[in-house]
Phi, psi and omega in degrees: 000129178293139184236351185301323184287352170304321183281343174283327179296318178210108183277011183276357184252145172266336181200158174239139175238121179237132180239348178295140185300317181294319179292323176299315179298317182303318184274337184245336187076010180249136174268114184224148180267356182208139174148177177214141172254129177242126183237121170246180180294334184248342189226154172230128185232138175238119177257127178207191180250183190298336182298331186248008186298309183298313180298318182296316182293331180278321190264337179230067183294344179276000174260145164284128182256126177239125181257131181211169172272159180301324182296338180257002192304304185290327176295323178296320177300315180298320179299316180296316181294320178296315179302325182267010176055042180278143176245312183250123185246126172265124176256137201259015180193170174289150178230154168297153187300322180291325177294316180296320179297319178293319178299312182294322180294315181292331184252033185294343179272003183243155174275117183259130180225135175300138180229023182304315183294325180294314181289323177297321178295322177296314182290334185293328180264114188273149171280168177299324180293319177299317179296322177300317179296318181296318178298317179298317177301320180293320179295322177299316180296317181297316180295322179295317180294318182300317178295318185287317187291334177293341180263000180294133181207159178304138180096342176289141179269163176301319180297320181295317178292320177301315182297321180293319177298312182298317178300314180297324178295315183292314180287344178273359175120000179285143172292320178189186177274151178292330183194175178295119181299132178261125171231124184224127180255146171057227182297337178296337180292348176278000177255104189306325180242048179298142174264125182308139185232191177271012175302130180267142179288132175246155179302143177073015176264152173288150173233111178256127179234122176239121192207165174196150176253159176241130182223128181053033177087001184244145188263154163242166183206127182207141172232137172226148177240130183235172169218133174270079183122223184241113183281351182098162187299319184298312182285333173295318176299316177300313181300312182295327178291315178297315180299314181293322179295318178296314181297323179297314180293319180297322181302322186257354181291141179190166176299143181101336173288159171266163175301322176303316183301311185289323175300318183296324179304309181289320185295318181291326177296312180296320179296317180298337180260014169091007184242020184302326181287351185248012174244092191260349182251180181283166180293328182180194184198162175289155178224140177190239174299320176256152180291330174238114174213178183297147001271163174265113187269083187226164185292339180256016182245121182261016177301134179276130179286133183244155177304138179076010163289143176246120182230161172266156174235099191222061174294157179207155174231130186231116180255104185307134178079355183242302179160166181222156180231130171225137175232126188227126172241166171250137183239139168260119182289134177230166181297322183259009182157223179217158165257117176275109185267010175261119185255356182293137184289170185240045176279134180284314186273130178287000000 
């Protein structure tokens, strides 16, 4: 991963130190349970323990690899920073209080500044290779859902459909799921983050599925709402409103807009059709190494969308005790519009 432009985002730092697992993966491509990445303008250093030494030396030869015990961890970070004549250090994530105290004590000779926003901004704009991984993860998820939904039938439980989706993702090439797969039948679909239960599917009920696969460390995210039969006029109206709101926002989304702008497009459409009180979450979020990362595509966020940001487009309407509809695609932001990298169709009836 190129790191020079980190210093272009904010030139007030001499070095960045990241210890968060997702950030370590982002900069090294290695999944590790322990370690730190140190980035200066001239050097990249990876500190870890003996478990990852062979892999690190083989897979990231452009990093200096330092092997240490946990007891020496923070002192090693300080040694590297001293050797590189660093003065101002950006640390890239939240830490537990005991970790921060150890970090601060070992680095007492340096000026420490939070750099979470700088690293989040770097991660928000994807490279072509990152987008390729996300697209592959999305195709794996789509194929898994297609196989599973064809087997949906009355009497099947939410857990059973979830298990089939997850199984299909793994045998289809996913490293794992991006997050806990959501499967919600009937009135449960009005709960945006419902946990699959033993609720059995009945004819004419909605089926909401929110799912994602992980491939080469990158996530996909997709939601589709189906019906095994006829959900009735009210829920058909809800479905068509959500679908049209999503399509309206996608049509006008492009680089240079703010997150507020794109959220407002969908929100005002839903409100104009009488369901504004039932769309309670944001329009979307960034996706990458983590399922939720910058930017946050919400009505109170003025972040400007940049080319190659990957965001979700997931408006929803939820009628308590009746049912809910969410439709979610992933978009790559471009100067003249977006690339919708979700190819799964949006048919309501199975």
